C-alpha positions as a Markdown table, in Angstrom:
| # | Residue | x | y | z |
|---|---|---|---|---|
| 1 | Met | -41.2 | -113.7 | 7.2 |
| 2 | Asn | -40.8 | -110.2 | 5.9 |
| 3 | Lys | -40.1 | -107.5 | 8.4 |
| 4 | Lys | -42.8 | -104.8 | 8.8 |
| 5 | Tyr | -41.9 | -101.2 | 8.9 |
| 6 | Tyr | -43.6 | -98.1 | 10.3 |
| 7 | Arg | -44.3 | -95.2 | 8.1 |
| 8 | Tyr | -42.7 | -92.7 | 10.5 |
| 9 | Pro | -39.2 | -93.6 | 11.8 |
| 10 | Gly | -39.4 | -91.3 | 14.8 |
| 11 | Ala | -36.1 | -89.7 | 15.9 |
| 12 | Thr | -33.9 | -92.1 | 13.9 |
| 13 | Pro | -32.7 | -91.1 | 10.4 |
| 14 | Phe | -34.4 | -92.4 | 7.3 |
| 15 | Thr | -32.7 | -95.2 | 5.4 |
| 16 | Thr | -32.2 | -95.5 | 1.7 |
| 17 | Gly | -34.9 | -98.2 | 1.8 |
| 18 | Gln | -37.4 | -95.6 | 3.1 |
| 19 | Gln | -37.0 | -93.2 | 0.2 |
| 20 | His | -40.7 | -93.9 | -0.7 |
| 21 | Ile | -41.9 | -92.3 | 2.6 |
| 22 | Phe | -39.3 | -89.5 | 2.7 |
| 23 | Phe | -41.3 | -86.3 | 2.1 |
| 24 | Gly | -40.7 | -82.6 | 2.6 |
| 25 | Arg | -37.1 | -82.4 | 1.2 |
| 26 | Arg | -37.7 | -82.6 | -2.6 |
| 27 | Gln | -36.3 | -79.1 | -3.2 |
| 28 | Asp | -33.3 | -79.7 | -0.9 |
| 29 | Thr | -32.6 | -83.0 | -2.7 |
| 30 | Glu | -32.7 | -81.4 | -6.2 |
| 31 | Asp | -30.6 | -78.3 | -5.2 |
| 32 | Leu | -28.0 | -80.4 | -3.4 |
| 33 | Cys | -27.7 | -82.9 | -6.3 |
| 34 | Arg | -27.2 | -80.1 | -8.7 |
| 35 | Leu | -24.4 | -78.6 | -6.6 |
| 36 | Ile | -22.7 | -82.0 | -6.3 |
| 37 | Arg | -22.7 | -82.6 | -10.0 |
| 38 | Arg | -21.1 | -79.2 | -10.5 |
| 39 | Glu | -18.5 | -79.1 | -7.8 |
| 40 | Ala | -15.9 | -81.7 | -6.7 |
| 41 | Leu | -16.3 | -80.9 | -3.0 |
| 42 | Val | -19.5 | -79.8 | -1.2 |
| 43 | Val | -20.2 | -79.2 | 2.5 |
| 44 | Leu | -23.7 | -79.9 | 3.8 |
| 45 | Tyr | -24.3 | -78.2 | 7.1 |
| 46 | Gly | -27.1 | -77.6 | 9.5 |
| 47 | Lys | -28.1 | -77.8 | 13.2 |
| 48 | Ser | -28.0 | -81.1 | 14.9 |
| 49 | Gly | -31.2 | -83.0 | 14.4 |
| 50 | Leu | -32.5 | -81.3 | 11.3 |
| 51 | Gly | -32.1 | -84.4 | 9.1 |
| 52 | Lys | -28.8 | -84.3 | 7.3 |
| 53 | Ser | -28.4 | -88.1 | 7.5 |
| 54 | Ser | -31.9 | -88.6 | 6.3 |
| 55 | Leu | -31.3 | -86.3 | 3.3 |
| 56 | Leu | -28.2 | -88.2 | 2.4 |
| 57 | Asn | -29.7 | -91.7 | 2.8 |
| 58 | Ala | -33.2 | -91.2 | 1.4 |
| 59 | Gly | -32.7 | -88.2 | -0.9 |
| 60 | Ile | -29.2 | -88.0 | -2.3 |
| 61 | Val | -28.3 | -91.7 | -2.5 |
| 62 | Pro | -31.5 | -92.8 | -4.4 |
| 63 | Ala | -31.2 | -89.8 | -6.8 |
| 64 | Phe | -27.7 | -90.7 | -7.9 |
| 65 | Leu | -28.4 | -94.4 | -8.0 |
| 66 | Glu | -31.3 | -93.7 | -10.4 |
| 67 | Glu | -29.1 | -91.3 | -12.5 |
| 68 | Gly | -26.3 | -93.8 | -12.8 |
| 69 | Val | -23.4 | -91.5 | -13.4 |
| 70 | Tyr | -22.0 | -91.4 | -9.9 |
| 71 | Thr | -22.0 | -94.2 | -7.4 |
| 72 | Pro | -22.9 | -92.9 | -3.9 |
| 73 | Ile | -21.0 | -94.4 | -0.9 |
| 74 | Val | -22.0 | -93.3 | 2.6 |
| 75 | Ile | -19.1 | -93.3 | 5.1 |
| 76 | Arg | -19.2 | -92.8 | 8.8 |
| 77 | Phe | -16.0 | -92.9 | 10.9 |
| 78 | Gly | -17.6 | -93.1 | 14.4 |
| 79 | Ala | -15.8 | -91.2 | 17.2 |
| 80 | Trp | -12.3 | -92.1 | 18.1 |
| 81 | Thr | -11.8 | -94.0 | 21.4 |
| 82 | Glu | -8.7 | -95.2 | 23.2 |
| 83 | Gly | -7.4 | -98.3 | 21.5 |
| 84 | Lys | -9.3 | -98.0 | 18.2 |
| 85 | Thr | -7.2 | -99.3 | 15.4 |
| 86 | Glu | -9.3 | -98.3 | 12.4 |
| 87 | Thr | -8.3 | -94.9 | 11.0 |
| 88 | Pro | -10.4 | -92.6 | 8.8 |
| 89 | Leu | -8.2 | -93.6 | 5.9 |
| 90 | His | -8.7 | -97.3 | 6.6 |
| 91 | Leu | -12.5 | -96.9 | 6.9 |
| 92 | Thr | -12.7 | -94.9 | 3.6 |
| 93 | Lys | -10.6 | -97.5 | 1.7 |
| 94 | Ala | -12.8 | -100.3 | 3.1 |
| 95 | Ala | -15.9 | -98.5 | 1.8 |
| 96 | Leu | -14.3 | -98.0 | -1.6 |
| 97 | Thr | -13.2 | -101.6 | -2.0 |
| 98 | Glu | -16.3 | -103.3 | -0.7 |
| 99 | Ala | -17.5 | -105.7 | -3.5 |
| 100 | Phe | -14.8 | -104.3 | -5.8 |
| 101 | Gln | -11.6 | -106.0 | -4.6 |
| 102 | Ala | -10.6 | -107.7 | -7.8 |
| 103 | Asp | -7.2 | -106.6 | -9.1 |
| 104 | Thr | -6.9 | -104.8 | -12.5 |
| 105 | Phe | -3.8 | -103.8 | -14.5 |
| 106 | Leu | -3.2 | -101.1 | -11.9 |
| 107 | Ala | -1.7 | -103.8 | -9.6 |
| 108 | Ala | 1.0 | -104.5 | -12.1 |
| 109 | Leu | 2.0 | -100.8 | -12.4 |
| 110 | Leu | 2.7 | -100.2 | -8.8 |
| 111 | Pro | 2.6 | -103.4 | -6.7 |
| 112 | Gly | 1.6 | -102.8 | -3.2 |
| 113 | Glu | -0.1 | -99.4 | -3.9 |
| 114 | Asp | -2.7 | -98.6 | -1.2 |
| 115 | Ser | -3.8 | -95.1 | -1.8 |
| 116 | Leu | -7.3 | -93.8 | -2.0 |
| 117 | Trp | -6.8 | -92.8 | -5.6 |
| 118 | Tyr | -5.7 | -96.4 | -6.4 |
| 119 | His | -8.7 | -98.0 | -4.7 |
| 120 | Ala | -11.1 | -95.5 | -6.3 |
| 121 | Lys | -9.6 | -96.1 | -9.8 |
| 122 | Asn | -9.5 | -99.8 | -9.3 |
| 123 | Arg | -13.2 | -99.7 | -8.4 |
| 124 | Gln | -14.0 | -97.7 | -11.5 |
| 125 | Leu | -12.1 | -100.2 | -13.6 |
| 126 | Asn | -14.1 | -103.0 | -12.0 |
| 127 | Gly | -17.4 | -101.3 | -13.1 |
| 128 | Gly | -18.0 | -99.4 | -10.0 |
| 129 | Gly | -18.5 | -96.0 | -11.7 |
| 130 | Arg | -17.4 | -92.6 | -10.6 |
| 131 | Pro | -17.3 | -92.4 | -6.8 |
| 132 | Leu | -19.4 | -90.0 | -4.8 |
| 133 | Leu | -18.2 | -90.2 | -1.2 |
| 134 | Leu | -20.8 | -89.0 | 1.3 |
| 135 | Phe | -19.1 | -88.5 | 4.7 |
| 136 | Asp | -21.9 | -88.4 | 7.2 |
| 137 | Gln | -21.4 | -86.7 | 10.6 |
| 138 | Phe | -18.0 | -85.6 | 9.3 |
| 139 | Glu | -17.2 | -83.9 | 12.6 |
| 140 | Glu | -16.3 | -87.3 | 13.9 |
| 141 | Leu | -13.1 | -87.0 | 11.9 |
| 142 | Phe | -11.7 | -84.4 | 14.3 |
| 143 | Ser | -11.9 | -86.7 | 17.3 |
| 144 | Tyr | -9.0 | -88.8 | 15.8 |
| 145 | Pro | -5.3 | -88.2 | 16.5 |
| 146 | Glu | -3.8 | -85.4 | 14.4 |
| 147 | Asn | -1.5 | -87.6 | 12.4 |
| 148 | Gln | -4.5 | -89.7 | 11.2 |
| 149 | Val | -6.4 | -86.6 | 10.2 |
| 150 | Ala | -3.4 | -85.4 | 8.3 |
| 151 | Ala | -2.9 | -88.6 | 6.4 |
| 152 | Phe | -6.6 | -88.7 | 5.5 |
| 153 | Gln | -6.8 | -85.2 | 4.1 |
| 154 | Gln | -3.6 | -85.6 | 2.1 |
| 155 | Glu | -4.9 | -88.7 | 0.3 |
| 156 | Leu | -8.3 | -87.2 | -0.1 |
| 157 | Ala | -6.8 | -84.2 | -1.8 |
| 158 | Glu | -5.0 | -86.5 | -4.2 |
| 159 | Leu | -8.2 | -88.3 | -5.0 |
| 160 | Arg | -10.0 | -85.0 | -5.6 |
| 161 | Asn | -7.4 | -83.1 | -7.5 |
| 162 | Thr | -5.3 | -85.5 | -9.5 |
| 163 | Gly | -6.0 | -87.1 | -12.8 |
| 164 | Ile | -3.2 | -89.7 | -12.6 |
| 165 | Pro | -0.7 | -89.4 | -9.8 |
| 166 | Leu | 2.8 | -88.6 | -10.9 |
| 167 | Arg | 4.2 | -91.9 | -9.5 |
| 168 | Phe | 2.0 | -93.8 | -12.0 |
| 169 | Arg | 3.1 | -91.7 | -14.9 |
| 170 | Arg | 6.7 | -92.2 | -14.0 |
| 171 | Arg | 6.2 | -95.9 | -13.7 |
| 172 | Leu | 4.6 | -96.0 | -17.2 |
| 173 | Glu | 7.7 | -94.2 | -18.6 |
| 174 | Ala | 10.1 | -96.6 | -16.9 |
| 175 | Ala | 12.1 | -99.0 | -19.0 |
| 176 | Asp | 10.7 | -102.0 | -17.2 |
| 177 | Ala | 7.1 | -100.8 | -17.2 |
| 178 | Pro | 4.5 | -103.4 | -18.0 |
| 179 | Asp | 3.0 | -103.3 | -21.5 |
| 180 | Leu | -0.5 | -101.9 | -21.5 |
| 181 | Ser | -3.0 | -102.3 | -24.3 |
| 182 | Glu | -4.3 | -99.3 | -26.0 |
| 183 | Ala | -7.7 | -100.0 | -24.4 |
| 184 | Ala | -6.1 | -100.2 | -21.0 |
| 185 | Glu | -4.3 | -96.9 | -21.5 |
| 186 | Asp | -7.6 | -95.3 | -22.5 |
| 187 | Leu | -9.2 | -96.6 | -19.3 |
| 188 | Leu | -6.3 | -95.3 | -17.2 |
| 189 | Glu | -6.7 | -91.8 | -18.8 |
| 190 | Ser | -10.5 | -91.9 | -18.3 |
| 191 | Pro | -11.3 | -89.2 | -15.8 |
| 192 | Leu | -12.1 | -90.4 | -12.3 |
| 193 | Glu | -14.0 | -87.2 | -11.4 |
| 194 | Ala | -14.6 | -88.2 | -7.8 |
| 195 | Arg | -17.1 | -86.2 | -5.8 |
| 196 | Leu | -16.9 | -85.5 | -2.1 |
| 197 | Leu | -19.5 | -84.3 | 0.4 |
| 198 | Phe | -18.9 | -83.5 | 4.0 |
| 199 | Ala | -22.1 | -83.4 | 6.2 |
| 200 | Ile | -21.3 | -81.6 | 9.4 |
| 201 | Arg | -23.1 | -79.8 | 12.2 |
| 202 | Ser | -23.2 | -76.0 | 12.0 |
| 203 | Asp | -21.5 | -75.5 | 15.3 |
| 204 | Arg | -18.6 | -77.7 | 14.1 |
| 205 | Met | -17.9 | -76.0 | 10.8 |
| 206 | His | -14.9 | -74.1 | 12.1 |
| 207 | Leu | -13.1 | -77.5 | 12.4 |
| 208 | Leu | -12.9 | -77.7 | 8.6 |
| 209 | Asn | -10.2 | -75.1 | 8.7 |
| 210 | Arg | -7.9 | -77.8 | 10.0 |
| 211 | Leu | -8.1 | -79.3 | 6.4 |
| 212 | Ser | -6.8 | -76.1 | 4.7 |
| 213 | Asp | -3.3 | -77.5 | 4.2 |
| 214 | Tyr | -4.5 | -79.9 | 1.5 |
| 215 | Leu | -8.1 | -78.8 | 0.9 |
| 216 | Pro | -8.0 | -75.0 | 0.7 |
| 217 | Asn | -11.3 | -73.2 | 0.3 |
| 218 | Val | -13.1 | -76.2 | 1.7 |
| 219 | Leu | -16.1 | -74.1 | 2.5 |
| 220 | Arg | -16.4 | -72.4 | -0.9 |
| 221 | His | -19.3 | -74.6 | -2.0 |
| 222 | Ser | -21.6 | -75.3 | 0.9 |
| 223 | Tyr | -25.3 | -76.0 | 1.3 |
| 224 | Glu | -27.3 | -75.2 | 4.5 |
| 225 | Leu | -30.1 | -77.5 | 5.5 |
| 226 | Gly | -32.7 | -75.6 | 7.5 |
| 227 | Pro | -36.0 | -76.7 | 9.2 |
| 228 | Leu | -39.0 | -77.7 | 7.1 |
| 229 | Ala | -41.2 | -75.0 | 5.5 |
| 230 | Val | -44.8 | -75.4 | 6.6 |
| 231 | Glu | -46.0 | -76.9 | 3.3 |
| 232 | Asp | -43.1 | -79.3 | 3.3 |
| 233 | Ala | -44.0 | -80.3 | 6.9 |
| 234 | Arg | -47.6 | -80.8 | 5.8 |
| 235 | Asp | -46.4 | -83.3 | 3.1 |
| 236 | Ala | -44.1 | -85.1 | 5.7 |
| 237 | Ile | -47.2 | -85.5 | 8.0 |
| 238 | Thr | -49.8 | -86.6 | 5.5 |
| 239 | Leu | -48.1 | -88.4 | 2.6 |
| 240 | Pro | -46.5 | -91.3 | 4.4 |
| 241 | Ala | -49.8 | -92.3 | 5.9 |
| 242 | Gln | -51.3 | -92.7 | 2.4 |
| 243 | Ala | -48.5 | -94.8 | 1.0 |
| 244 | Thr | -49.3 | -98.4 | 0.0 |
| 245 | Gly | -47.2 | -101.5 | 0.3 |
| 246 | Ala | -47.2 | -104.9 | 2.0 |
| 247 | Ser | -44.1 | -104.0 | 4.0 |
| 248 | Phe | -45.9 | -101.5 | 6.3 |
| 249 | Ala | -47.0 | -102.4 | 9.8 |
| 250 | Thr | -50.2 | -100.4 | 9.3 |
| 251 | Ala | -52.8 | -100.0 | 6.6 |
| 252 | Pro | -53.1 | -96.6 | 4.9 |
| 253 | Phe | -54.7 | -93.9 | 7.0 |
| 254 | Ala | -55.3 | -90.2 | 6.9 |
| 255 | Phe | -55.1 | -87.1 | 9.0 |
| 256 | Ser | -58.1 | -84.7 | 8.9 |
| 257 | Ala | -57.5 | -81.1 | 7.9 |
| 258 | Pro | -58.2 | -79.8 | 11.4 |
| 259 | Ala | -55.8 | -82.4 | 12.8 |
| 260 | Val | -53.0 | -81.4 | 10.5 |
| 261 | Thr | -53.6 | -77.7 | 11.4 |
| 262 | Arg | -53.4 | -78.5 | 15.1 |
| 263 | Leu | -50.1 | -80.4 | 14.6 |
| 264 | Leu | -48.6 | -77.7 | 12.4 |
| 265 | Thr | -49.6 | -75.1 | 15.0 |
| 266 | Phe | -47.8 | -77.1 | 17.7 |
| 267 | Leu | -44.7 | -77.8 | 15.6 |
| 268 | Arg | -44.1 | -74.3 | 14.1 |
| 269 | Asp | -41.2 | -72.5 | 15.7 |
| 270 | Asp | -42.0 | -68.8 | 15.7 |
| 271 | Gln | -38.3 | -68.0 | 16.6 |
| 272 | Asp | -37.3 | -69.7 | 13.4 |
| 273 | Gly | -39.7 | -68.1 | 11.0 |
| 274 | Gly | -42.5 | -70.5 | 11.6 |
| 275 | Arg | -40.6 | -73.4 | 10.2 |
| 276 | Val | -40.7 | -77.0 | 11.6 |
| 277 | Glu | -38.0 | -79.3 | 12.9 |
| 278 | Gly | -38.5 | -82.7 | 11.4 |
| 279 | Ile | -37.4 | -84.8 | 14.3 |
| 280 | Leu | -40.3 | -83.6 | 16.5 |
| 281 | Leu | -42.7 | -84.1 | 13.6 |
| 282 | Gln | -41.5 | -87.7 | 13.2 |
| 283 | Met | -41.7 | -88.4 | 17.0 |
| 284 | Leu | -45.4 | -87.3 | 17.0 |
| 285 | Cys | -46.4 | -89.1 | 13.9 |
| 286 | Glu | -44.7 | -92.3 | 15.0 |
| 287 | His | -46.7 | -92.1 | 18.2 |
| 288 | Tyr | -50.0 | -91.6 | 16.4 |
| 289 | Glu | -49.3 | -94.5 | 14.0 |
| 290 | Arg | -48.5 | -96.9 | 16.8 |
| 291 | Lys | -51.0 | -95.8 | 19.3 |
| 292 | Gln | -54.0 | -94.7 | 17.2 |
| 293 | Val | -53.7 | -96.7 | 14.0 |
| 294 | Glu | -51.9 | -99.9 | 15.0 |
| 295 | Ala | -53.3 | -100.3 | 18.5 |
| 296 | Leu | -56.8 | -98.9 | 18.1 |
| 297 | Gly | -57.5 | -99.4 | 14.4 |
| 298 | His | -58.3 | -95.8 | 13.4 |
| 299 | Thr | -58.1 | -95.0 | 9.7 |
| 300 | Leu | -58.9 | -91.3 | 10.1 |
| 301 | Leu | -57.1 | -89.3 | 12.7 |
| 302 | Asp | -59.2 | -86.3 | 13.7 |
| 303 | Leu | -59.0 | -83.9 | 16.6 |
| 304 | Pro | -60.1 | -86.5 | 19.3 |
| 305 | Gln | -57.3 | -88.9 | 18.1 |
| 306 | Ile | -54.7 | -86.2 | 17.9 |
| 307 | Gly | -55.5 | -84.8 | 21.3 |
| 308 | Asp | -53.1 | -82.4 | 22.9 |
| 309 | Pro | -49.6 | -82.8 | 21.3 |
| 310 | Asn | -48.1 | -81.4 | 24.5 |
| 311 | Glu | -49.5 | -84.3 | 26.4 |
| 312 | Val | -48.1 | -86.7 | 23.8 |
| 313 | Val | -44.7 | -85.3 | 24.3 |
| 314 | Arg | -45.1 | -85.5 | 28.1 |
| 315 | Asn | -46.2 | -89.2 | 27.9 |
| 316 | Tyr | -43.4 | -90.0 | 25.4 |
| 317 | Tyr | -40.7 | -89.7 | 28.1 |
| 318 | Glu | -42.6 | -92.0 | 30.6 |
| 319 | Glu | -43.4 | -94.5 | 27.9 |
| 320 | Lys | -39.8 | -94.8 | 26.9 |
| 321 | Ile | -38.6 | -95.1 | 30.5 |
| 322 | Ser | -41.2 | -97.7 | 31.3 |
| 323 | Ser | -40.2 | -99.8 | 28.3 |
| 324 | Leu | -36.7 | -100.4 | 29.9 |
| 325 | Pro | -36.1 | -103.4 | 32.0 |
| 326 | Pro | -37.2 | -102.5 | 35.6 |
| 327 | Ala | -33.6 | -102.8 | 36.9 |
| 328 | Gln | -32.4 | -100.2 | 34.5 |
| 329 | Gln | -35.1 | -97.6 | 35.0 |
| 330 | Pro | -33.8 | -95.9 | 38.2 |
| 331 | Ala | -30.3 | -95.3 | 36.7 |
| 332 | Ala | -31.9 | -94.0 | 33.5 |
| 333 | Arg | -34.1 | -91.6 | 35.4 |
| 334 | Leu | -31.2 | -90.3 | 37.5 |
| 335 | Leu | -29.1 | -89.7 | 34.5 |
| 336 | Ile | -31.7 | -87.9 | 32.4 |
| 337 | Glu | -33.6 | -86.1 | 35.2 |
| 338 | Asp | -30.6 | -85.0 | 37.3 |
| 339 | Gly | -27.8 | -84.9 | 34.7 |
| 340 | Leu | -29.2 | -83.9 | 31.3 |
| 341 | Val | -31.4 | -81.0 | 32.2 |
| 342 | Ser | -30.4 | -77.8 | 34.1 |
| 343 | Asp | -32.2 | -76.8 | 37.3 |
| 344 | Gly | -32.6 | -73.1 | 36.6 |
| 345 | Glu | -32.8 | -72.5 | 32.8 |
| 346 | Ala | -34.7 | -75.6 | 31.8 |
| 347 | Met | -32.1 | -76.4 | 29.2 |
| 348 | Arg | -30.7 | -79.6 | 27.8 |
| 349 | Leu | -27.2 | -80.5 | 29.0 |
| 350 | Ser | -24.6 | -82.6 | 27.3 |
| 351 | Leu | -22.4 | -85.1 | 29.2 |
| 352 | His | -19.5 | -87.2 | 28.1 |
| 353 | Glu | -19.9 | -91.0 | 28.4 |
| 354 | Ala | -16.9 | -91.2 | 30.8 |
| 355 | Tyr | -18.5 | -88.7 | 33.2 |
| 356 | Ile | -21.9 | -90.5 | 32.9 |
| 357 | Ala | -20.3 | -93.8 | 33.8 |
| 358 | His | -18.4 | -92.3 | 36.8 |
| 359 | Glu | -21.2 | -90.2 | 38.2 |
| 360 | Phe | -24.3 | -92.1 | 37.3 |
| 361 | Gly | -23.1 | -95.7 | 36.8 |
| 362 | Val | -24.6 | -95.9 | 33.4 |
| 363 | Gly | -22.5 | -97.8 | 30.8 |
| 364 | Lys | -22.4 | -98.0 | 27.1 |
| 365 | Pro | -25.2 | -100.7 | 26.7 |
| 366 | Leu | -27.8 | -98.6 | 28.5 |
| 367 | Leu | -26.8 | -95.4 | 26.7 |
| 368 | Glu | -27.2 | -97.2 | 23.4 |
| 369 | Thr | -30.6 | -98.4 | 24.4 |
| 370 | Leu | -31.6 | -94.9 | 25.3 |
| 371 | Val | -30.4 | -93.7 | 21.9 |
| 372 | Asp | -32.3 | -96.5 | 20.2 |
| 373 | Ser | -35.4 | -95.6 | 22.1 |
| 374 | Arg | -35.0 | -92.0 | 20.8 |
| 375 | Leu | -34.8 | -90.5 | 24.2 |
| 376 | Leu | -31.2 | -89.5 | 23.8 |
| 377 | Arg | -28.9 | -88.7 | 20.9 |
| 378 | Ser | -25.1 | -89.0 | 20.8 |
| 379 | Glu | -22.5 | -86.7 | 19.4 |
| 380 | Pro | -18.8 | -87.4 | 18.8 |
| 381 | Phe | -16.5 | -85.6 | 21.3 |
| 382 | Leu | -13.4 | -84.0 | 19.8 |
| 383 | Arg | -11.0 | -85.8 | 22.3 |
| 384 | Gly | -12.6 | -89.1 | 21.7 |
| 385 | Gly | -15.8 | -91.0 | 22.7 |
| 386 | Tyr | -19.3 | -89.5 | 22.7 |
| 387 | Thr | -21.4 | -87.0 | 24.5 |
| 388 | Tyr | -25.1 | -87.6 | 25.2 |
| 389 | Glu | -28.1 | -85.3 | 25.4 |
| 390 | Leu | -31.9 | -85.4 | 25.2 |
| 391 | Ser | -33.1 | -85.9 | 21.6 |
| 392 | His | -35.2 | -82.7 | 21.6 |
| 393 | Asp | -35.8 | -79.5 | 23.6 |
| 394 | Arg | -39.6 | -80.2 | 23.8 |
| 395 | Leu | -38.8 | -83.2 | 26.1 |
| 396 | Val | -37.3 | -80.9 | 28.7 |
| 397 | Pro | -40.6 | -79.9 | 30.4 |
| 398 | Ala | -41.6 | -83.6 | 30.5 |
| 399 | Val | -38.3 | -84.5 | 32.1 |
| 400 | Leu | -38.5 | -81.7 | 34.6 |
| 401 | Gly | -42.1 | -82.7 | 35.5 |
| 402 | Ala | -41.0 | -86.3 | 36.0 |
| 403 | Arg | -38.0 | -85.1 | 38.1 |
| 404 | Asn | -40.2 | -82.9 | 40.3 |
| 405 | Gln | -42.6 | -85.8 | 40.9 |
| 406 | Arg | -39.8 | -88.2 | 41.7 |
| 407 | Arg | -38.2 | -85.8 | 44.1 |
| 408 | Glu | -41.6 | -85.2 | 45.8 |
| 409 | Glu | -42.1 | -89.0 | 46.1 |
| 410 | Glu | -38.5 | -89.4 | 47.4 |
| 411 | Ala | -39.1 | -86.6 | 50.0 |
| 412 | His | -42.4 | -88.2 | 51.1 |
| 413 | Ala | -40.6 | -91.6 | 51.4 |
| 414 | Glu | -37.8 | -90.0 | 53.4 |
| 415 | Ala | -40.3 | -88.3 | 55.7 |
| 416 | Arg | -42.0 | -91.7 | 56.2 |
| 417 | Arg | -38.7 | -93.3 | 56.9 |
| 418 | Leu | -37.7 | -90.6 | 59.4 |
| 419 | Lys | -41.1 | -90.9 | 61.1 |
| 420 | Ala | -40.8 | -94.7 | 61.3 |
| 421 | Glu | -37.4 | -94.4 | 62.8 |
| 422 | Ala | -38.6 | -91.9 | 65.3 |
| 423 | Glu | -41.5 | -94.1 | 66.2 |
| 424 | Lys | -39.1 | -97.0 | 66.6 |
| 425 | Ala | -36.9 | -95.0 | 68.8 |
| 426 | Arg | -39.8 | -94.0 | 71.0 |
| 427 | Arg | -40.9 | -97.6 | 71.3 |
| 428 | Gln | -37.4 | -98.5 | 72.3 |
| 429 | Val | -37.4 | -95.7 | 74.9 |
| 430 | Arg | -40.7 | -96.9 | 76.3 |
| 431 | Thr | -39.4 | -100.5 | 76.4 |
| 432 | Phe | -36.3 | -99.5 | 78.3 |
| 433 | Gln | -38.3 | -97.4 | 80.7 |
| 434 | Gly | -40.5 | -100.3 | 81.4 |
| 435 | Leu | -37.5 | -102.6 | 82.0 |
| 436 | Asp | -36.1 | -100.0 | 84.3 |
| 437 | Arg | -39.3 | -99.8 | 86.4 |
| 438 | Lys | -39.4 | -103.6 | 86.6 |
| 439 | Ser | -35.8 | -103.7 | 87.8 |
| 440 | Val | -36.5 | -101.2 | 90.5 |
| 441 | Val | -39.4 | -103.2 | 91.8 |
């Protein structure tokens, strides 16, 4: 049975398989592809949550696969944690060799060679094309021990800058060098022309200076991903709803013009030039698809179906908490309502997983569940592990409202408990007084 997919992924990044419903980033895709073709090393940067991963997965990867010159390979390191044995270098080599492990004549030149250049060239000789290494959430690199970061950047520099490493050329000139055919020599001299892209959060870009020993001028060719322009946001709202295909969980539907206007008015950020953050757009549209289209069967979403987007955001938090197993809900509430929002400034706070486990008793499984439910998002911590925060600022009022209600209920419950204890104490006093009178008689 084929799995059904929703047209709006919510707060999770688009995948390559969702390229047909990835709208609003056409110009960014074209501009970034052009820069990648021209430059060997490109940095893609933007604020957390703007959609860098989605742009890579559903924009850049499909574009280069269709073009056929470069073979895109998406790589994520994950944050370093105590005891982790896989290094950034190992993870990159594993991505290069996947499905391209057969030895070529390179193995006879330098037996035991294990460099990035070797694996990239071996992949090319096996028909894997020119590699385009797309390092998603590249800030995770800097959570690893310094020696691992140094080893990674050294080999990455050789992959980027070297036609044929000197040790290979010297081996070819040695008296006992293996005989290569003219065709093999032509293949060896064929340019590898690897392309590298680092996708990183704007507030972590300063970390790239730690690569300057082997990758000087790493920031020379960079591309900033900003929020969606209003017309691009309009496409991201309306076009996925109209897409056809048997894989969708819902039949095609539409948003009325007034409904789109209401959504755009809510989504526009006047402090950012009236542009739109895609993650909130996806959260809203996911809600409408599941609640109005799938559950109620509407094919045209007008103002009554859209309602008040603020109310949708407020309900979003409660719905996600209620979807947890009952035994996990109190701990999740305490973490989010007492730990991840500030009391005075109504701001999101970020906490490390170790602190969360110690102070709130919430372990990795529940944190991952909250991330999967799109309530939280995780970020790598530079000294290892992850930090967690609410997935969007617009959830803060909903969380604060839920916290105030919970604390009122807790205060009422405490008052009832104290009243009951006082009443119990009075009954006990009256009982003792009655016993005392009987004893006197």
